[in-house]
C-alpha positions in Angstrom: 6.8 34.8 -21.2 3.9 33.5 -19.0 0.6 33.8 -20.4 -2.0 35.3 -17.8 -4.5 32.9 -16.2 -8.2 33.7 -15.2 -6.8 33.7 -11.6 -5.0 37.0 -10.7 -4.1 36.0 -7.5 -2.2 32.9 -8.8 -0.5 35.0 -11.3 0.7 37.4 -9.0 2.0 34.6 -6.6 3.8 33.1 -9.6 5.3 36.4 -10.4 6.6 36.9 -6.8 8.2 33.4 -7.0 9.8 34.1 -10.4 11.2 37.7 -9.5 12.6 36.4 -6.1 14.4 33.5 -8.2 15.7 35.9 -10.5 16.9 38.4 -8.0 18.5 35.7 -6.1 20.4 34.7 -9.0 21.6 38.3 -10.1 22.8 38.8 -6.2 24.8 35.6 -6.4 26.4 36.7 -9.7 27.1 39.9 -8.3 28.8 38.7 -5.1 31.1 36.4 -7.2 32.1 39.7 -9.1 32.6 41.6 -6.3 35.1 39.1 -4.9 37.0 39.0 -8.2 37.1 43.0 -8.3 38.4 43.1 -5.0 41.4 41.0 -5.6 42.1 42.7 -8.7 41.9 46.0 -6.5 44.5 44.6 -4.2 46.8 44.3 -7.1 45.8 47.6 -8.5 47.0 49.2 -5.2 50.4 48.4 -5.9 50.6 49.2 -9.7 48.2 52.3 -10.1 48.0 55.9 -8.7 45.6 56.2 -5.8 43.2 58.2 -7.5 42.5 55.7 -10.2 42.3 53.2 -7.8 39.4 54.8 -5.8 37.4 55.9 -9.0 37.6 52.1 -10.4 36.5 50.8 -7.0 33.6 53.3 -6.8 32.3 51.9 -10.1 32.5 48.6 -9.1 30.2 48.9 -6.4 27.4 50.6 -8.2 24.0 48.5 -8.2 23.0 46.8 -11.6 19.9 48.7 -12.9 18.2 45.5 -13.2 18.3 44.8 -9.7 16.7 47.9 -8.9 13.8 47.3 -11.4 13.2 43.8 -10.0 13.2 45.1 -6.3 10.9 47.9 -7.2 8.2 45.5 -8.9 8.8 42.8 -6.1 7.9 45.3 -3.4 4.9 46.8 -5.4 3.8 43.1 -5.9 4.5 42.1 -2.1 2.4 45.3 -0.9 -0.5 44.0 -2.9 -0.1 40.1 -2.0 1.1 38.6 1.2 0.1 36.0 3.5 -1.8 36.5 6.5 -3.1 34.3 9.6 -3.5 30.6 8.9 -1.2 31.3 5.8 -4.3 32.9 4.0 -3.4 35.1 1.0 -3.9 38.8 1.5 -4.4 41.5 -1.3 -4.6 45.1 -0.6 -7.3 47.3 -1.9 -8.1 48.9 -4.2 -7.5 46.7 -7.1 -9.3 45.9 -10.3 -10.1 42.6 -12.1 -9.9 43.5 -15.8 -11.5 41.5 -18.7 -9.4 40.6 -21.9 -10.7 43.8 -23.6 -9.7 46.1 -20.7 -13.1 46.4 -19.0 -13.3 46.2 -15.1 -15.1 43.4 -14.1 -14.5 43.6 -10.6 -13.4 46.6 -8.5 -12.7 46.3 -4.8 -12.0 49.5 -2.7 -12.7 51.4 0.2 -15.2 54.1 -1.4 -18.4 53.5 -3.4 -16.7 53.1 -6.8 -18.4 54.6 -10.0 -17.2 51.7 -12.2 -17.2 48.0 -12.5 -19.7 45.6 -13.4 -19.3 44.1 -9.8 -18.0 46.4 -6.9 -17.1 45.5 -3.7 -16.1 48.3 -0.9 -16.4 49.0 2.8 -16.1 52.5 3.8 -14.3 53.1 7.2 -16.7 52.3 10.3 -19.6 51.2 8.0 -20.6 47.5 6.6 -19.6 46.5 3.5 -21.5 46.5 0.3 -21.8 44.5 -3.1 -23.2 46.0 -6.2 -23.6 44.9 -9.8 -23.9 47.6 -12.4 -25.4 47.5 -16.1 -23.3 48.7 -19.0 -24.6 52.3 -18.4 -23.0 52.0 -15.0 -26.5 51.8 -12.7 -26.7 49.8 -9.9 -29.2 46.9 -10.9 -28.4 44.8 -7.6 -27.0 45.5 -4.2 -26.2 43.2 -1.2 -25.6 45.1 2.1 -26.6 46.0 5.6 -29.3 48.0 6.9 -29.2 50.9 9.6 -31.0 48.4 12.0 -28.4 45.6 11.5 -30.4 43.4 9.2 -29.1 42.1 5.8 -30.6 43.3 2.9 -30.8 42.5 -1.0 -32.1 45.1 -3.5 -33.2 44.5 -7.2 -33.6 47.4 -9.4 -35.0 47.8 -12.8 -32.9 49.1 -15.6 -33.2 52.8 -14.4 -31.6 51.5 -11.3 -34.6 52.2 -9.2 -35.1 49.7 -6.5 -38.3 47.5 -7.4 -37.8 44.5 -4.8 -36.3 44.3 -1.2 -35.4 41.2 1.0 -34.1 41.7 4.3 -33.1 39.6 7.3 -36.2 40.4 9.3 -38.0 38.2 7.0 -39.7 40.9 4.7 -40.0 40.8 0.9 -41.6 43.8 -0.5 -42.0 45.0 -4.2 -42.5 48.5 -5.5 -43.5 50.2 -8.4 -41.5 52.8 -10.5 -42.3 55.7 -8.0 -41.3 53.4 -4.9 -45.1 52.7 -4.3 -45.6 49.4 -2.4 -47.2 47.0 -4.6 -46.8 43.6 -2.7 -45.1 42.3 0.5 -44.5 39.3 2.2 -43.0 38.8 5.7 -43.9 38.2 9.5 -47.1 40.1 10.7 -49.1 40.6 13.8 -50.7 37.1 13.0 -47.6 34.9 12.0 -47.4 35.1 8.3 -48.5 38.3 6.7 -49.1 39.1 2.9 -49.7 42.4 1.5 -50.5 42.4 -2.4 -51.4 45.5 -4.1 -51.0 43.8 -7.4 -51.3 40.2 -7.8 -49.5 37.3 -6.3 -49.4 33.9 -8.4 -48.4 30.5 -7.0 -47.0 28.0 -9.6 -45.9 24.4 -9.6 -42.5 23.0 -10.6 -43.6 23.2 -14.3 -44.4 26.8 -13.9 -48.2 26.2 -14.2 -50.4 28.5 -12.1 -52.0 26.6 -9.1 -53.3 29.8 -7.0 -53.7 33.5 -7.5 -54.4 36.5 -5.0 -55.2 39.8 -6.5 -55.7 43.3 -5.2 -59.6 43.1 -5.4 -59.3 40.5 -2.6 -60.1 37.4 -4.9 -58.3 34.2 -4.4 -58.3 31.4 -7.1 -57.0 28.0 -7.0 -56.6 26.1 -10.4 -56.2 22.3 -11.2 -53.5 21.0 -13.4 -55.1 22.3 -16.7 -55.2 25.6 -15.2 -59.0 25.3 -14.7 -60.0 27.4 -11.6 -61.5 25.0 -9.1 -62.2 27.1 -6.1 -62.6 30.9 -5.4 -62.7 33.5 -2.5 -64.1 36.9 -3.6 -66.0 39.8 -2.3 -69.4 40.1 -3.9 -70.7 43.8 -5.5 -72.6 44.1 -2.0 -69.4 43.8 0.0 -70.1 40.4 1.0 -67.5 37.4 1.3 -68.2 34.6 -1.0 -66.6 31.2 -1.3 -67.1 28.9 -4.7 -65.9 25.6 -5.0 -65.9 24.0 -8.7 -66.1 20.4 -6.9 -65.8 19.9 -3.4 -65.8 22.1 -0.3 -64.8 19.8 2.9 -64.8 20.6 6.6 -62.6 18.3 8.8 -62.2 18.1 12.4 -58.8 18.0 14.4 -58.0 14.5 13.2 -58.4 15.6 9.7 -61.9 13.3 9.2 -64.2 14.6 6.8 -67.4 15.8 8.6 -69.1 17.9 6.1 -68.7 18.7 2.5 -70.2 20.7 -0.4 -69.9 19.2 -3.8 -70.8 18.7 -7.3 -71.9 15.3 -8.1 -70.8 13.2 -11.2 -74.6 14.0 -12.4 -73.8 17.7 -11.9 -76.1 18.1 -9.1 -75.3 20.0 -5.9 -74.9 18.1 -2.7 -74.3 19.1 1.0 -73.5 16.2 3.3 -72.8 16.2 7.0 -71.2 12.8 8.5 -71.2 11.8 12.1 -68.5 12.5 14.5 -66.4 9.4 13.0 -66.3 11.1 9.8 -66.7 9.9 6.2 -64.0 7.6 6.3 -65.3 5.2 9.4 -68.6 6.8 10.0 -72.0 7.2 8.3 -74.1 10.1 6.9 -75.9 12.2 9.4 -77.8 14.3 6.9 -77.5 15.5 3.3 -79.2 18.0 0.9 -79.1 17.8 -2.7 -80.7 18.6 -6.0 -83.0 16.3 -8.0 -83.2 15.8 -11.6 -86.3 17.7 -11.6 -84.5 20.7 -10.4 -86.2 20.3 -7.3 -84.5 20.1 -3.7 -84.2 17.3 -1.1 -83.1 17.3 2.6 -82.7 13.8 4.2 -81.7 13.0 7.9 -80.3 9.8 9.1 -80.3 8.0 12.4 -77.4 6.4 14.2 -77.7 3.1 12.0 -77.7 5.0 8.8 -81.3 4.6 8.4 -83.2 7.5 6.6 -85.8 8.8 9.3 -86.8 12.2 7.8 -86.9 13.3 4.2 -88.2 16.9 3.0 -88.5 17.0 -0.6 -91.3 18.0 -3.6 -93.9 15.9 -4.6 -93.7 15.2 -8.2 -97.5 14.9 -8.9 -98.3 18.2 -7.5 -95.1 20.2 -7.4 -95.9 20.8 -3.7 -93.6 20.3 -0.6 -93.6 16.8 1.0 -92.3 15.7 4.2 -91.9 12.0 5.0 -91.2 10.6 8.5 -89.8 6.9 9.0 -89.7 4.3 11.8 -86.3 3.4 12.9 -86.2 0.8 10.1 -86.7 3.6 7.6 -89.9 2.6 6.9 -92.5 5.6 6.0 -95.0 6.1 8.8 -95.9 9.7 8.7 -96.3 11.6 5.4 -97.2 15.5 4.9 -97.9 17.2 1.6 -98.8 20.7 0.5 -101.3 19.7 -2.4 -101.6 21.1 -5.7 -104.5 23.6 -5.1 -106.2 22.2 -2.1 -104.9 22.5 1.1 -102.3 20.2 3.0 -102.5 16.6 3.7 -101.2 14.3 6.6 -101.2 10.6 6.7 -100.2 8.0 9.1 -99.1 4.5 8.2 -98.5 1.3 9.8 -94.9 -0.2 9.8 -95.5 -1.7 6.0 -96.2 1.9 5.1 -99.9 1.5 4.6 -101.8 4.7 5.4 -104.3 3.9 8.1 -105.2 7.6 9.1 -105.4 10.7 7.3 -106.1 14.5 7.7 -106.7 16.7 4.7 -108.8 19.5 3.1 -111.5 18.4 0.6 -112.0 19.9 -2.7 -114.7 22.0 -1.6 -112.8 23.4 1.2 -114.2 21.4 4.4 -111.8 19.7 6.6 -111.5 15.8 6.6 -110.3 13.3 8.9 -110.4 9.6 7.7 -109.7 6.4 9.6 -109.0 3.1 7.2 -109.2 -0.4 7.6 -105.6 -2.2 8.2 -105.8 -2.8 4.5 -105.8 0.8 3.8 -108.4 0.4 1.1 -111.7 1.7 2.2 -112.4 4.4 5.2 -114.3 3.0 8.5 -114.8 6.5 10.0 -115.0 10.0 8.5 -114.9 13.3 10.3 -115.7 16.4 8.5 -118.4 19.5 8.1 -121.8 18.9 7.1 -123.0 20.4 3.7 -126.9 20.6 4.5 -126.5 22.4 7.6 -124.1 24.2 10.0 -122.0 21.7 12.0 -119.7 18.6 12.1 -120.5 15.2 10.5 -119.0 11.7 11.7 -119.8 8.8 9.7 -119.0 5.2 10.5 -118.5 2.7 7.7 -118.8 -1.3 7.7 -117.9 -3.3 4.4 -121.0 -2.1 2.8 -121.0 1.6 3.6 -121.6 4.2 6.3 -123.8 2.6 9.1 -123.8 5.4 11.6 -123.6 9.3 11.0 -123.7 12.1 13.7 -124.3 15.6 11.7 -125.3 19.0 12.9 -126.7 17.7 16.4 -128.4 14.6 14.8 -127.2 11.0 15.0 -128.5 8.7 12.2 -128.3 4.7 11.8 -128.6 3.1 8.6 -129.2 -0.6 7.2 -127.0 -2.6 5.0 -128.3 -0.8 2.1 -127.6 2.5 3.5 -131.2 3.5 4.3 -131.9 5.4 7.5 -133.4 3.2 10.2 -132.8 5.1 13.3 -132.5 9.0 13.9 -132.0 10.8 17.1 -131.8 14.5 17.9 -133.3 17.4 19.7 -136.5 19.0 18.9 -136.6 23.0 18.7 -138.5 23.1 22.1 -135.3 21.4 23.5 -136.9 17.9 24.0 -134.8 14.9 22.8 -136.6 12.2 20.1 -135.9 9.4 18.7 -137.4 8.2 15.3 -137.4 4.6 14.0 -137.5 4.0 10.3 -138.0 3.3 7.8 -141.5 4.9 8.1 -140.6 7.3 10.9 -144.6 8.0 11.3 -145.2 9.8 14.6 -148.9 10.3 15.7 -150.2 12.4 18.5 -152.4 10.2 20.3 -151.3 9.3 23.9 -150.7 6.0 25.3 -149.7 4.8 28.7 -146.6 3.5 27.3 -145.3 6.7 25.7 -146.2 10.0 27.6 -145.5 12.1 24.6 -145.8 10.6 21.2 -146.6 7.2 19.7 -146.0 5.3 16.6 -142.3 5.5 15.1 -141.5 8.2 17.8 -140.0 8.7 21.0 -140.2 12.4 22.4 -139.0 13.3 25.8 -141.7 14.5 28.5 -141.1 17.9 30.1 -143.6 17.3 33.2 -146.3 19.6 31.7 -149.8 18.3 30.6 
C-alpha cells in the first residue's frame, strides 16, 4: 500500500499509472486464458452435447469483476486528471484537498463554496475569486476582480467585516466596523493623496515611529530616540504653525541651504540667511538671534561677509541700539534709545571714535555736539538756552568756550572764560557791540562815535 503524500496530483498520477499496469497484466492473462479455452472448446464440440458446449462457452466469455472495478476507478481518475496543452496536468473541478484529520483545506469549484480554509471558484461568465476563511466559516481575506475591472484585495476582521481594501487603481482604504472610511492612500487630483480620519504612522526598519499624521491636522517627525523634532499643526485660532526642534531650512533648486531657523548649541534661537551661493560655498547675508541677556539682535552683512548693520539692545540702558559700519566692518554710526532721556545719534571716524553727536540732554533740551578728532572734548555745541527763549551755539578751544551765540546775542570770552565782547540788538532795533571786561557805556557824544561812547558801539538811526 502506498502512503499518500502531500501532493494529491502526484498521488493521483501514480495511482493512474499503477491501475493501468495492473489492468494491462489482467488483460494479458485473460487473453492467454481465452486462447486455452478456445482450444478446449473445439475438442468439446466433438464430445459434448451442443447445449452444454454453448453454456460453457458463455461462462468463459464473462469478464472478471476485478477488471470492471479497475476500469471504473481508472475512468474516474482520468476524468479528474488529464494532460492538456504543453503536457500540462489538468484536474477537473470541483474537488477538495483534505487535511489528515479530514478537514477541507482547499476547495475548488464553480460556485462560492461555504466551507474550506481556502476556497477558489469562478462562476460562469464571472472573474475568479480566492477566499480565506476562519474556523467559524467567515471570510477574513479575499482576492478578486472589481466591477470596473481592477483587481482587489480585501482584509476583514474576525466577524468577516471588510476593514481594509487595496485595488488595482492604486488606492488603499481603511474602514471602521461600520464601513466608515478612516484612512486612504491613492492617486488624487494632485499626484499622491492621503486621507486620514484616524492616525497614520511611518516607522523605520526597526519598527520605531519616525513620522505621524492624525485627523486633527497634525504632522509630527521623530528622531531615532522617538523624540519629536518637527511638528506641523493647526492652532486654537485656526492658523497654521510649523515647529522645528533643531533646524528648519530652506534650499534653492540646487539644494543649497539659503535660509535656516535653528536652535544653537547654547539653546538660543537663530534665523540665518545666506547669499545666493548658499551655506556650503557662500557667506551669511543676514541673521537674527537671541542673546544671553534674553534680548534679540539683527545683523546684516555686505558681499564680503563684513557686518555693516546691527540692531540690538544696549546692555546699560536696555534700550534699542543701531550700529552702522563702514565697508571694513568698523562702527561709524550709532543710534540708541536712551534709558529715560531721548535718543542719541553718534557719528564716528574710521577708527570708531565719535566726532559728532546729537542727543537730548537730561533737562529735555536738544543737544548737538562736535568733538575734537580725538573724541575727548567738544569743540562746538548747539542747544537751547536756559536763561531766555532761543538757541545757544558755543565754540570751544582747549580751555573752554570762546564764542557763544545765544538768544540773539553773540559773546566772545577770554582764555579764562570771562566775556570780553558782546554783540546784539537793542530793544529799539539798533545793533550794539560792547567791549569788556568793563562793558561801560557813557551818553556823551563824540565825533568818532555818533551814538554812544566808552566801551559801547551803538548803531545810528539818522535822527538827532
